[in-house]
Steps between C-alpha positions, in 0.01 A plus 500: 500500500877480528476348848273223372751401233786492751301312765356231274712185458614397152243280329468278196145442371348644822696269733814584701813382322651274769193278566420492127857394418490231771171373355644478148827338610328235714248419225773473234710269719201276575396507134846392383510216753158373394583527128827310540381236748139443400486634140196723556379806312616840630152656458375427856808672643434817301145498636626462859752780439219731387280398795789555744584837347133605515480407868820695574359801313171473692684483833724792408196723445434465872865490609727661236817443703469121529856462365623711795300278736666187356847655540422607858371152584820343363713737706304423816551125450880528530645341810702715739851406606516423870817589682401297804344158505128574533192322379328688216589842365684759705422859404668695782828444680 
């Protein structure tokens, strides 16, 4: 049982912390913009936050390390520095 605790990613309400935090931050930013610009009620944004969090939790049941996948995808998207003028990415010298 100790290995399971160490291997499992940290979660908040059954969803990994990083995607759940991104969901909350994006929804709060959009909610504030809509409240200031269009004077709407914040209730629909709380509903979309709960729906987004539920979908993240449902996906993390199948893939508990989805935060690690997001970090790995972001690292793979970085451009390499080319020492010689070549078209595209240069991985070997």
